[in-house]
Rosetta silent file (secondary structure, phi, psi, omega in degrees, C-alpha in Angstrom):
SEQUENCE: XXXXXXXXXXXXXXXXXXXXXXXXXXXXXXXXXXXXXXXXXXXXXXXXXXXXXXXXXXXXXXXXXXXXXXXXXXXXXXXXXXXXXXXXXXXXXXXXXXXXXXXXXXXXXXXXXXXXXXXXXXXXXX
SCORE:     score description
SCORE:     0.000 S_00000001
   1 L     0.000  -38.371 -176.391   18.463   37.487  -12.148 S_00000001
   2 H   -66.436  -33.937  178.341   14.886   36.793  -13.119 S_00000001
   3 H   -65.946  -38.630  176.642   15.833   33.493  -14.591 S_00000001
   4 H   -59.859  -41.652 -178.355   17.620   32.523  -11.373 S_00000001
   5 H   -69.266  -47.295  177.859   14.482   33.396   -9.405 S_00000001
   6 H   -64.624  -35.091  176.952   12.249   31.408  -11.728 S_00000001
   7 H   -72.045  -32.792  176.241   14.610   28.453  -11.611 S_00000001
   8 H   -73.927  -30.802 -179.805   14.630   28.485   -7.788 S_00000001
   9 H   -69.845  -40.861  175.170   10.835   28.786   -7.732 S_00000001
  10 H   -63.082  -41.108 -179.243   10.542   25.730  -10.059 S_00000001
  11 H   -66.996  -40.789  175.595   13.081   23.849   -7.970 S_00000001
  12 H   -62.021  -43.318  176.888   11.154   24.678   -4.757 S_00000001
  13 H   -63.413  -43.612  178.967    7.890   23.590   -6.354 S_00000001
  14 H   -65.093  -43.461 -176.053    9.267   20.340   -7.561 S_00000001
  15 H   -67.854  -40.018  176.942   10.731   19.627   -4.126 S_00000001
  16 H   -63.276  -43.915 -176.567    7.359   20.466   -2.441 S_00000001
  17 H   -66.499  -33.268  178.680    5.431   18.167   -4.802 S_00000001
  18 H   -71.801  -36.121 -178.247    7.866   15.344   -4.092 S_00000001
  19 H   -70.857  -38.161  171.486    7.477   15.804   -0.383 S_00000001
  20 H   -60.631  -41.292  177.628    3.664   15.878   -0.658 S_00000001
  21 H   -69.736  -35.049  176.423    3.665   12.716   -2.719 S_00000001
  22 H   -65.189  -47.701  177.413    5.930   11.003   -0.364 S_00000001
  23 H   -57.865  -45.634  179.887    3.824   11.875    2.625 S_00000001
  24 H   -57.947  -44.449  178.217    0.699   10.877    0.786 S_00000001
  25 H   -60.187  -52.832 -179.629    2.294    7.512   -0.162 S_00000001
  26 H   -56.861  -49.523 -177.748    3.436    6.896    3.452 S_00000001
  27 H   -59.934  -45.360 -174.890    0.003    7.783    4.902 S_00000001
  28 H   -68.697  -37.300 -178.192   -1.880    5.492    2.438 S_00000001
  29 H   -65.222  -46.440 -177.479    0.655    2.596    3.157 S_00000001
  30 H   -61.537  -46.718  177.681    0.223    2.988    6.941 S_00000001
  31 H   -56.106  -48.720 -177.651   -3.584    2.963    6.479 S_00000001
  32 H   -62.510  -42.009 -178.849   -3.450   -0.241    4.467 S_00000001
  33 H   -60.955  -43.280 -177.035   -1.094   -1.892    6.901 S_00000001
  34 H   -69.685  -24.224  173.995   -3.321   -0.958    9.883 S_00000001
  35 H   -68.778  -37.060 -178.034   -6.347   -2.423    8.041 S_00000001
  36 H   -66.842  -34.721  178.179   -4.355   -5.583    7.522 S_00000001
  37 H   -68.797  -37.196  176.755   -3.668   -5.746   11.354 S_00000001
  38 H   -62.163  -46.534 -179.195   -7.407   -5.417   11.971 S_00000001
  39 H   -67.121  -38.414  174.263   -8.186   -8.374    9.695 S_00000001
  40 H   -59.082  -42.937  174.000   -5.492  -10.388   11.311 S_00000001
  41 H   -58.032  -40.204  179.529   -6.823   -9.727   14.738 S_00000001
  42 H   -68.879  -36.596  173.746  -10.307  -10.764   13.641 S_00000001
  43 H   -58.904  -47.537 -174.808   -8.899  -13.912   12.187 S_00000001
  44 H   -77.546  -17.025  172.101   -7.113  -14.943   15.407 S_00000001
  45 H   -77.458  -13.904 -175.070  -10.312  -14.109   17.446 S_00000001
  46 L    85.043    7.701 -179.128  -12.108  -16.534   15.210 S_00000001
  47 L   -91.326   83.683 -171.973  -14.597  -14.083   13.947 S_00000001
  48 H   -66.482  -31.418 -179.377  -14.670  -15.078   10.340 S_00000001
  49 H   -71.373  -42.400  174.954  -17.754  -12.857    9.361 S_00000001
  50 H   -63.166  -46.244 -176.713  -15.953   -9.637   10.571 S_00000001
  51 H   -58.863  -44.284  178.361  -12.776  -10.919    8.864 S_00000001
  52 H   -62.069  -45.429  171.907  -14.666  -11.395    5.632 S_00000001
  53 H   -49.786  -55.290  178.132  -16.238   -8.002    5.889 S_00000001
  54 H   -60.061  -39.031 -177.427  -12.838   -6.385    6.480 S_00000001
  55 H   -67.131  -43.893  174.436  -11.205   -8.251    3.584 S_00000001
  56 H   -60.169  -38.159  178.179  -13.923   -7.033    1.250 S_00000001
  57 H   -70.622  -33.024 -179.493  -13.539   -3.498    2.431 S_00000001
  58 H   -68.655  -32.339 -179.551   -9.800   -3.824    2.145 S_00000001
  59 H   -65.761  -47.070  176.223  -10.023   -4.785   -1.530 S_00000001
  60 H   -68.171  -36.650  173.704  -11.887   -1.538   -2.208 S_00000001
  61 H   -62.464  -34.781 -178.196   -9.616    0.540   -0.013 S_00000001
  62 H   -70.567  -38.405  175.885   -6.568   -0.855   -1.740 S_00000001
  63 H   -65.899  -33.183  179.934   -8.008    0.079   -5.076 S_00000001
  64 H   -72.975  -43.376 -167.981   -8.868    3.603   -3.884 S_00000001
  65 H   -80.439  -24.737 -176.243   -5.646    4.263   -2.043 S_00000001
  66 L  -109.155   14.853  178.314   -3.327    2.935   -4.851 S_00000001
  67 L   -66.263  -31.812 -176.041   -4.895    4.547   -7.837 S_00000001
  68 L  -100.648   -0.898  178.964   -2.350    7.185   -8.103 S_00000001
  69 H   -58.102  -41.197 -178.318    0.628    4.947   -7.065 S_00000001
  70 H   -58.640  -15.445  174.755    1.565    3.915  -10.744 S_00000001
  71 H   -70.398  -24.550 -171.203    2.693    7.502  -11.300 S_00000001
  72 L  -104.914  -27.289 -170.384    5.336    6.958   -8.680 S_00000001
  73 L  -141.732  173.351 -177.541    6.339    3.241   -8.906 S_00000001
  74 L   -69.446  136.836 -178.014    6.483    0.257  -11.181 S_00000001
  75 H   -66.411  -31.185 -178.973    3.212   -1.177  -12.264 S_00000001
  76 H   -65.979  -36.090  178.710    4.465   -4.790  -11.828 S_00000001
  77 H   -62.070  -49.675 -175.238    5.069   -4.261   -8.105 S_00000001
  78 H   -66.502  -34.341  179.166    1.562   -3.011   -7.587 S_00000001
  79 H   -66.162  -39.044  178.234    0.069   -5.844   -9.732 S_00000001
  80 H   -64.438  -42.969 -179.675    1.744   -8.525   -7.616 S_00000001
  81 H   -69.359  -39.004 -178.880    0.230   -7.042   -4.429 S_00000001
  82 H   -67.702  -26.660  176.802   -3.144   -6.624   -6.021 S_00000001
  83 H   -71.071  -30.254  173.370   -3.162  -10.216   -7.064 S_00000001
  84 H   -69.717  -46.202 -174.283   -2.733  -11.061   -3.292 S_00000001
  85 H   -59.658  -50.023 -170.674   -5.305   -8.608   -2.200 S_00000001
  86 H   -64.796  -34.536 -177.301   -8.067   -9.663   -4.455 S_00000001
  87 H   -76.941  -15.146 -171.664   -7.990  -13.321   -3.449 S_00000001
  88 H   -59.788  -62.069  175.392   -8.391  -12.560    0.293 S_00000001
  89 H   -51.891  -39.663 -177.726  -12.214  -12.401    0.416 S_00000001
  90 H   -65.605  -39.756 -178.125  -12.553  -15.257   -2.027 S_00000001
  91 H   -66.365  -40.085  175.217  -10.395  -17.486    0.184 S_00000001
  92 H   -67.491  -33.054 -178.996  -12.562  -16.776    3.177 S_00000001
  93 H   -71.172  -36.828 -177.329  -15.799  -17.449    1.327 S_00000001
  94 H   -80.612   -7.101 -173.615  -14.336  -20.776    0.150 S_00000001
  95 L    77.701   26.868  175.789  -13.131  -21.844    3.608 S_00000001
  96 L   -93.920   63.271 -173.001   -9.441  -21.573    2.885 S_00000001
  97 H   -66.786  -39.520  179.302   -8.663  -20.134    6.232 S_00000001
  98 H   -68.798  -34.866  176.157   -5.094  -21.474    6.614 S_00000001
  99 H   -75.488  -25.873 -176.289   -4.116  -20.272    3.144 S_00000001
 100 H   -63.856  -46.028 -170.986   -5.808  -16.921    3.827 S_00000001
 101 H   -70.504  -34.594  178.844   -3.473  -15.981    6.737 S_00000001
 102 H   -71.728  -31.225  176.148   -0.406  -16.880    4.723 S_00000001
 103 H   -69.527  -30.324 -178.814   -1.720  -14.744    1.734 S_00000001
 104 H   -77.338  -34.002  174.190   -2.275  -11.838    4.096 S_00000001
 105 H   -57.961  -48.912 -175.321    1.329  -12.340    5.456 S_00000001
 106 H   -57.966  -46.414  178.583    2.564  -12.373    1.865 S_00000001
 107 H   -60.708  -42.789  179.040    0.573   -9.158    1.150 S_00000001
 108 H   -65.742  -43.895  176.233    1.816   -7.462    4.169 S_00000001
 109 H   -60.816  -41.383  177.618    5.386   -8.292    3.366 S_00000001
 110 H   -67.523  -40.942  173.561    5.027   -6.982   -0.224 S_00000001
 111 H   -59.166  -45.450  178.471    3.434   -3.781    1.067 S_00000001
 112 H   -63.259  -44.715  175.975    6.163   -3.178    3.607 S_00000001
 113 H   -57.310  -44.122  179.269    8.788   -3.887    1.061 S_00000001
 114 H   -65.713  -40.000  179.818    7.251   -1.493   -1.380 S_00000001
 115 H   -63.743  -40.815  178.172    6.945    1.154    1.226 S_00000001
 116 H   -67.002  -37.065  178.890   10.661    0.715    2.161 S_00000001
 117 H   -68.224  -31.891 -178.795   11.674    0.911   -1.467 S_00000001
 118 H   -82.090  -10.047  176.309    9.952    4.162   -2.005 S_00000001
 119 L   -67.974  130.139  175.946   11.674    5.966    0.944 S_00000001
 120 L   -79.400   84.715  176.044   14.499    8.283   -0.305 S_00000001
 121 L  -109.541  163.375  173.662   17.308    6.692    1.487 S_00000001
 122 H   -57.891  -43.827 -179.645   20.913    6.363    0.441 S_00000001
 123 H   -59.447  -40.102  179.017   20.574    2.689    0.059 S_00000001
 124 H   -67.072  -39.217 -179.180   17.633    3.136   -2.295 S_00000001
 125 H   -69.611  -41.473 -177.408   19.351    5.779   -4.417 S_00000001
 126 L   -87.706    0.000    0.000   22.552    3.785   -4.983 S_00000001
């Protein structure tokens, strides 16, 4: 009987850790996507200084918020997104505004796809 109780306790602990990690992942993804929306709004307002500042902050935020993601997902997926994120402020500094918005859209698409892939749905499990 003690073994059964220990097994149930371990199972509940693992389930709780999975739920906490999923909630944390979703919260971080939502924060990153909302920051991307702020950058896009600043771009369409034509306020490139604010856009540059937000882009530089976004690079730091991305590094902080995704530091534990490799425990849960493939490194190659994060590396692709990071390659898009890192060039955002560089493009604005060099005057590549048109390419910047397309790179931002690419980055948003990759983040949304990654977020969808990590949700425990039947489609993702099969």
